[in-house]
C-alpha positions in Angstrom: -120.2 25.2 118.5 -121.2 21.7 117.5 -124.5 20.6 116.0 -124.3 16.8 115.3 -127.8 16.8 113.8 -126.8 19.2 111.1 -123.2 18.8 110.1 -123.5 21.1 107.2 -124.8 24.0 109.4 -122.0 23.1 111.9 -119.4 23.4 109.2 -120.8 26.7 107.9 -120.7 28.2 111.3 -117.1 27.0 111.9 -116.1 28.2 108.4 -117.4 31.8 109.2 -115.8 31.7 112.7 -112.4 30.7 111.3 -112.6 33.1 108.4 -113.3 35.9 110.9 -110.2 35.0 112.9 -108.1 34.7 109.7 -109.2 38.3 108.6 -108.6 39.7 112.1 -105.0 38.3 112.1 -104.4 39.8 108.7 -105.6 43.2 110.0 -103.5 42.9 113.1 -100.2 41.8 111.8 -100.5 42.4 108.0 -101.4 40.1 105.3 -97.8 39.2 104.3 -96.7 38.2 107.8 -99.9 36.3 108.3 -99.6 34.5 105.1 -96.0 33.4 105.9 -97.3 32.0 109.3 -100.2 30.3 107.6 -98.0 28.7 104.9 -95.6 27.4 107.5 -98.4 25.6 109.4 -99.9 24.3 106.2 -96.6 22.7 105.2 -96.4 21.1 108.7 -99.9 19.8 108.5 -99.5 18.4 105.0 -96.3 16.6 106.2 -98.1 15.2 109.2 -101.5 14.3 107.8 -102.0 12.7 104.5 -105.7 13.7 104.7 -105.0 17.4 105.6 -107.1 18.5 102.6 -110.2 16.7 104.2 -110.3 19.3 107.0 -112.3 22.4 106.7 -109.9 24.4 108.9 -107.0 23.6 106.5 -108.9 25.2 103.6 -109.4 28.4 105.7 -105.7 28.3 106.6 -104.6 28.2 103.0 -107.3 30.5 101.7 -108.8 28.0 99.3 -112.5 27.7 98.6 -114.4 24.8 100.2 -116.2 22.6 97.7 -118.9 21.3 100.0 -118.9 19.5 103.3 -115.6 18.1 104.5 -115.2 14.9 106.4 -113.4 16.7 109.3 -113.6 20.2 110.7 -110.4 21.0 112.6 -107.2 19.2 113.7 -106.9 18.2 117.4 -104.6 19.4 120.1 -101.5 21.5 119.1 -102.4 21.0 115.4 -105.7 22.8 115.7 -106.0 25.7 113.2 -108.3 27.6 115.6 -105.8 27.3 118.5 -103.0 28.5 116.1 -105.2 31.5 115.1 -105.9 32.2 118.8 -102.2 32.2 119.7 -101.4 34.7 116.9 -104.2 36.9 118.0 -103.1 36.7 121.7 -99.5 37.5 120.7 -100.5 40.5 118.6 -102.8 41.9 121.3 -99.8 41.8 123.8 -97.8 44.0 121.3 -100.6 46.6 121.1 
């Protein structure tokens, strides 16, 4: 889902992709439980990354608006917000 020639389009696509996963999680486990999980990860990311607010995925995680293009899209490895969302979805699907 990368488009290096058009970073604004890439970020818009990723924004919509992550928002969809965020909404799906809220539907699956409930907004209150989802928000608790999101807040826990946000605290961890803020403690680990001084530039956490420069990541598009961080803004989706905390539910804030994005004011234009961000310098980074998502965190890498185990810190990836998309990976975090996917793990919650997979866990919730197992319970169904």
